[in-house]
C-alpha positions as CSV (number, residue, x, y, z in Angstrom):
1,M,-5.8,7.3,17.4
2,N,-2.6,5.4,16.8
3,L,-1.8,5.8,13.2
4,R,1.3,3.6,13.2
5,N,-0.6,0.5,12.4
6,I,-3.3,2.3,9.8
7,I,-5.1,-0.9,7.9
8,V,-5.2,-0.2,4.3
9,T,-8.7,-1.6,3.0
10,V,-11.4,-2.2,0.6
11,I,-14.7,-0.6,1.9
12,L,-17.7,-2.8,0.8
13,L,-21.2,-1.0,1.3
14,L,-22.9,-4.7,1.1
15,L,-21.4,-7.9,0.4
16,L,-20.1,-8.0,-2.9
17,C,-22.3,-11.0,-4.0
18,S,-25.4,-9.1,-3.2
19,C,-24.6,-7.0,-6.5
20,N,-25.9,-10.1,-8.5
21,K,-29.1,-10.2,-6.5
22,R,-29.9,-6.5,-7.4
23,N,-29.3,-7.0,-11.2
24,V,-26.2,-4.9,-11.1
25,Q,-24.7,-4.9,-14.6
26,V,-21.8,-2.7,-14.1
27,L,-19.8,-2.7,-10.9
28,K,-19.2,1.1,-10.0
29,I,-15.7,1.5,-8.1
30,G,-15.0,4.6,-6.4
31,T,-11.3,5.6,-6.0
32,N,-9.1,8.7,-5.4
33,A,-6.3,8.0,-8.0
34,E,-3.5,10.0,-6.0
35,Y,-1.9,7.0,-3.9
36,P,0.7,5.5,-6.2
37,P,1.4,2.6,-5.9
38,F,-2.0,1.8,-4.9
39,E,-4.0,3.9,-7.5
40,S,-2.9,6.4,-9.9
41,I,-3.6,7.4,-13.6
42,K,-0.9,6.6,-16.0
43,D,-1.2,7.4,-19.7
44,G,-5.1,7.9,-19.3
45,S,-5.6,4.4,-17.5
46,F,-6.0,3.7,-13.8
47,V,-3.1,1.6,-12.4
48,G,-1.8,0.3,-9.4
49,I,-2.4,-2.4,-6.7
50,D,-5.9,-1.6,-5.9
51,M,-6.8,-1.1,-9.5
52,D,-5.6,-4.7,-10.1
53,L,-7.5,-6.0,-7.2
54,A,-10.5,-4.3,-8.5
55,A,-10.3,-5.8,-11.7
56,R,-10.1,-9.3,-9.9
57,I,-13.3,-8.7,-7.7
58,A,-15.3,-7.6,-10.7
59,S,-14.2,-10.9,-12.6
60,K,-15.0,-13.1,-9.6
61,L,-18.4,-11.4,-9.5
62,N,-18.5,-12.0,-13.7
63,L,-19.4,-8.2,-14.1
64,D,-18.3,-5.4,-16.0
65,Y,-16.7,-2.5,-13.8
66,E,-16.1,1.1,-13.9
67,I,-13.6,3.0,-12.1
68,I,-14.9,6.6,-10.8
69,D,-12.2,8.9,-9.7
70,M,-13.2,11.6,-7.1
71,D,-12.0,13.4,-4.0
72,F,-11.1,11.1,-1.1
73,D,-13.7,12.6,1.2
74,R,-16.4,11.9,-1.2
75,L,-16.0,8.3,-1.3
76,I,-18.0,7.2,1.8
77,P,-20.8,9.6,1.0
78,A,-20.9,8.2,-2.4
79,L,-21.2,4.6,-1.2
80,K,-24.1,5.8,1.4
81,A,-25.8,7.6,-1.7
82,G,-25.6,4.5,-3.8
83,T,-23.5,6.2,-6.5
84,I,-20.9,3.6,-6.2
85,H,-21.0,0.0,-5.0
86,M,-17.6,-0.2,-3.5
87,A,-14.6,2.0,-2.8
88,I,-11.1,1.0,-2.9
89,S,-8.5,3.8,-2.2
90,A,-5.9,3.0,0.6
91,I,-8.9,3.7,3.1
92,S,-7.8,3.1,6.7
93,I,-10.1,1.4,9.2
94,T,-11.3,3.7,11.7
95,D,-14.0,3.4,14.2
96,D,-16.1,6.5,12.9
97,R,-15.9,4.7,9.5
98,Q,-17.0,1.5,10.8
99,Y,-20.3,3.0,11.8
100,E,-21.0,4.3,8.1
101,V,-19.7,1.5,5.9
102,E,-18.7,-2.3,6.2
103,F,-15.1,-3.3,5.4
104,S,-13.3,-6.1,3.9
105,S,-10.7,-8.0,5.8
106,P,-7.8,-5.8,5.9
107,Y,-5.1,-6.6,3.4
108,Y,-2.1,-4.0,3.9
109,V,-0.4,-2.1,6.7
110,A,0.6,1.6,6.2
111,N,2.2,4.4,8.4
112,Q,1.6,8.1,8.2
113,A,4.7,10.1,7.8
114,I,5.7,13.7,7.7
115,I,6.8,15.3,4.3
116,T,8.4,18.5,3.8
117,H,10.5,20.6,1.1
118,A,13.9,19.5,0.8
119,E,15.4,22.8,2.0
120,N,13.3,23.2,5.0
121,H,15.5,23.5,7.8
122,M,12.9,23.5,10.6
123,V,13.6,20.8,13.2
124,L,10.9,18.4,14.6
125,N,12.7,17.3,17.9
126,T,9.3,15.4,18.7
127,I,5.9,15.2,16.7
128,Q,4.4,17.7,19.0
129,D,6.7,20.5,17.4
130,L,4.4,20.3,14.6
131,T,2.1,22.6,16.6
132,L,4.7,25.6,15.6
133,Y,4.2,25.2,12.0
134,R,1.8,25.3,9.1
135,V,0.9,21.7,8.6
136,G,-1.2,20.2,5.7
137,A,-3.4,17.0,5.5
138,Q,-5.9,15.6,3.0
139,K,-9.6,16.3,3.7
140,G,-11.3,13.0,5.2
141,S,-7.9,11.6,5.7
142,T,-6.4,9.8,9.0
143,G,-3.6,12.2,8.9
144,L,-6.1,15.0,9.2
145,A,-7.9,13.3,12.1
146,Y,-4.5,13.0,13.9
147,I,-3.6,16.3,13.7
148,K,-7.2,17.7,14.7
149,E,-7.7,15.2,17.5
150,N,-4.0,15.4,19.0
151,F,-3.4,19.2,18.7
152,V,-6.2,21.5,17.2
153,D,-9.0,20.0,19.3
154,K,-6.8,20.2,22.6
155,D,-5.8,23.8,21.8
156,L,-2.1,22.9,21.3
157,M,-2.3,24.4,17.9
158,P,-4.1,27.2,16.2
159,K,-6.5,25.8,13.6
160,E,-5.5,28.4,11.2
161,K,-2.2,26.6,11.1
162,L,-3.9,23.3,9.9
163,L,-4.4,23.5,6.0
164,I,-6.8,21.2,4.5
165,Y,-6.3,19.8,0.7
166,S,-8.5,17.9,-1.5
167,S,-5.7,17.2,-3.6
168,I,-2.4,15.6,-2.8
169,S,-1.0,17.3,-5.8
170,D,-1.8,20.8,-4.5
171,A,-0.3,20.1,-1.1
172,I,3.0,19.1,-2.6
173,D,2.6,22.2,-4.8
174,H,2.5,24.3,-1.8
175,L,5.3,22.6,-0.1
176,V,7.6,23.3,-3.2
177,Q,6.4,27.0,-3.2
178,G,7.0,27.5,0.4
179,D,3.3,28.0,1.4
180,L,3.3,25.0,3.7
181,D,5.7,23.7,6.1
182,F,4.7,20.0,6.8
183,F,2.4,17.6,5.3
184,C,1.0,14.4,6.7
185,D,0.9,11.5,4.1
186,R,1.6,7.7,3.9
187,R,5.2,6.6,3.9
188,Q,4.2,3.9,1.3
189,R,4.0,6.7,-1.2
190,R,7.4,8.1,-0.4
191,A,9.2,6.5,-3.3
192,C,6.7,7.7,-6.0
193,L,6.7,11.3,-4.5
194,Q,10.1,11.4,-4.4
195,E,10.4,10.4,-8.1
196,S,7.8,13.1,-9.3
197,A,8.9,15.9,-7.1
198,A,12.6,15.1,-6.2
199,P,14.9,16.4,-5.0
200,E,12.3,19.2,-3.8
201,I,10.8,17.1,-1.4
202,R,11.8,14.9,1.6
203,F,10.4,12.7,4.4
204,D,10.9,13.2,8.0
205,H,12.4,10.3,9.7
206,R,9.6,9.4,12.0
207,D,6.3,8.2,11.5
208,L,2.8,9.5,13.2
């Protein structure tokens, strides 16, 4: 899997126009509000690029809408179960996901990067050096898929060294506390993370 050109997209369970045909009164939109500048919670409200886009979609459909915050790995199961009508949460297009749900046209290209504690002096000469350390990734993410497929599944990295998190904030806390060496995340979140956790975290210079 090449993560250099991850496509961030809106997932559509069905064509959005079908909502009107099914007498949908309120468009239920799932998100994982931990991805500024795309989606986050500020002063009790959902904000970000994706949240603005969600509002525009609902407006085009002439529907009221409700944003439902949930763990990232629950978004696709919620779509399949009909709990939500669509999901918008910086979701990358992958072959596996395309078997399960329909995607809109992509509208953003993102890169995966490596985050660590600002005082972490461990050196990554190559990305394969991650196999020597405790590496975290969010459950259901393409970062997790990359680490598993390229390192764990090939027996290059003990599975015990791969730590899986439901919450990005929990992973950042573990980085700061020294319980985690590196974490895979989108480079586009760099400014927001550095603002909230600075000067305690830094990004490695390379992308996955």
